[in-house]
PAMI-484115 format. One line per field, with one value per residue (C-alpha): x, y, z negated; residue number from 0; residue in one letter. Coordinates in steps of 0.25 Angstrom, whole numbers, plus 5000, padded with zeros to 4 digits. Last residue first. Layout:
BEGIN
east: (X | ...) $
north: (Y | ...) $
up: (Z | ...) $
n: (NUM | ...) $
res: (A | ...) $
//
This chain:
BEGIN
east: (4846 | 4836 | 4838 | 4850 | 4842 | 4850 | 4842 | 4829 | 4834 | 4839 | 4852 | 4851 | 4865 | 4866 | 4879 | 4877 | 4862 | 4859 | 4871 | 4869 | 4854 | 4858 | 4869 | 4859 | 4848 | 4858 | 4860 | 4871 | 4878 | 4869 | 4880 | 4876 | 4875 | 4889 | 4895 | 4889 | 4895 | 4908 | 4907 | 4904 | 4916 | 4925 | 4919 | 4921 | 4936 | 4938 | 4933 | 4943 | 4954 | 4951 | 4949 | 4938 | 4938 | 4924 | 4917 | 4923 | 4927 | 4916 | 4906 | 4911 | 4910 | 4895 | 4892 | 4898 | 4892 | 4878 | 4880 | 4884 | 4871 | 4863 | 4869 | 4867 | 4852 | 4850 | 4857 | 4848 | 4835 | 4840 | 4842 | 4829 | 4822 | 4828 | 4824 | 4810 | 4811 | 4812 | 4803 | 4811 | 4815 | 4817 | 4831 | 4834 | 4833 | 4845 | 4845 | 4857 | 4867 | 4865) $
north: (5067 | 5078 | 5091 | 5096 | 5100 | 5092 | 5079 | 5086 | 5090 | 5076 | 5070 | 5055 | 5049 | 5034 | 5035 | 5027 | 5028 | 5041 | 5048 | 5042 | 5047 | 5061 | 5062 | 5057 | 5067 | 5078 | 5074 | 5069 | 5071 | 5083 | 5093 | 5101 | 5089 | 5084 | 5098 | 5098 | 5084 | 5089 | 5101 | 5092 | 5083 | 5096 | 5100 | 5086 | 5087 | 5101 | 5096 | 5084 | 5093 | 5104 | 5094 | 5085 | 5080 | 5074 | 5082 | 5096 | 5096 | 5088 | 5095 | 5108 | 5104 | 5100 | 5112 | 5122 | 5115 | 5116 | 5130 | 5133 | 5126 | 5134 | 5147 | 5143 | 5140 | 5153 | 5161 | 5153 | 5156 | 5171 | 5172 | 5166 | 5175 | 5187 | 5182 | 5181 | 5195 | 5200 | 5213 | 5226 | 5233 | 5248 | 5253 | 5256 | 5270 | 5278 | 5286 | 5279 | 5283 | 5298) $
up: (4979 | 4974 | 4981 | 4988 | 5001 | 5011 | 5009 | 5012 | 5026 | 5029 | 5029 | 5026 | 5024 | 5024 | 5031 | 5044 | 5046 | 5039 | 5045 | 5059 | 5058 | 5055 | 5065 | 5076 | 5071 | 5072 | 5086 | 5094 | 5108 | 5111 | 5113 | 5101 | 5093 | 5097 | 5094 | 5080 | 5078 | 5082 | 5073 | 5061 | 5065 | 5065 | 5051 | 5046 | 5051 | 5045 | 5031 | 5032 | 5035 | 5025 | 5014 | 5010 | 4996 | 4996 | 4986 | 4987 | 5002 | 5008 | 4999 | 5003 | 5017 | 5016 | 5007 | 5017 | 5029 | 5022 | 5019 | 5034 | 5039 | 5030 | 5034 | 5049 | 5046 | 5039 | 5050 | 5060 | 5053 | 5051 | 5066 | 5069 | 5060 | 5066 | 5080 | 5075 | 5071 | 5057 | 5054 | 5054 | 5042 | 5042 | 5040 | 5026 | 5021 | 5019 | 5006 | 4999 | 5011 | 5010) $
n: (97 | 96 | 95 | 94 | 93 | 92 | 91 | 90 | 89 | 88 | 87 | 86 | 85 | 84 | 83 | 82 | 81 | 80 | 79 | 78 | 77 | 76 | 75 | 74 | 73 | 72 | 71 | 70 | 69 | 68 | 67 | 66 | 65 | 64 | 63 | 62 | 61 | 60 | 59 | 58 | 57 | 56 | 55 | 54 | 53 | 52 | 51 | 50 | 49 | 48 | 47 | 46 | 45 | 44 | 43 | 42 | 41 | 40 | 39 | 38 | 37 | 36 | 35 | 34 | 33 | 32 | 31 | 30 | 29 | 28 | 27 | 26 | 25 | 24 | 23 | 22 | 21 | 20 | 19 | 18 | 17 | 16 | 15 | 14 | 13 | 12 | 11 | 10 | 9 | 8 | 7 | 6 | 5 | 4 | 3 | 2 | 1 | 0) $
res: (K | D | G | G | G | L | S | N | F | T | L | E | I | G | A | E | E | R | L | T | T | Q | L | D | Q | I | T | V | Y | G | N | R | I | S | G | A | Y | E | N | M | A | D | L | V | R | R | L | R | T | P | G | F | G | E | K | D | R | L | A | S | F | F | I | I | F | A | E | M | I | G | Q | N | K | A | E | A | K | L | K | L | L | D | A | Y | S | A | P | R | R | P | P | P | R | R | N | G | K | M) $
//
């Protein structure tokens, strides 16, 4: 009978399990941030599919430049602060007081 089966015994989480969970949580957070970002561009700024695709392509180009060592996140953060007056910090992304 199906209803009488015992669940398999639990095993303690290994360090590899914890690293995997951490990576999954990080990826989920990044995906949620992208969804929020693109939704704001579409809903609040009127970006259509073409402009959204251009933004996504530009983001992928920046990611490639970072991977290849041409630029760092800190470089981009400094440029945003100096040229656009946008200070992105961990605390500014929490949605608290403005």
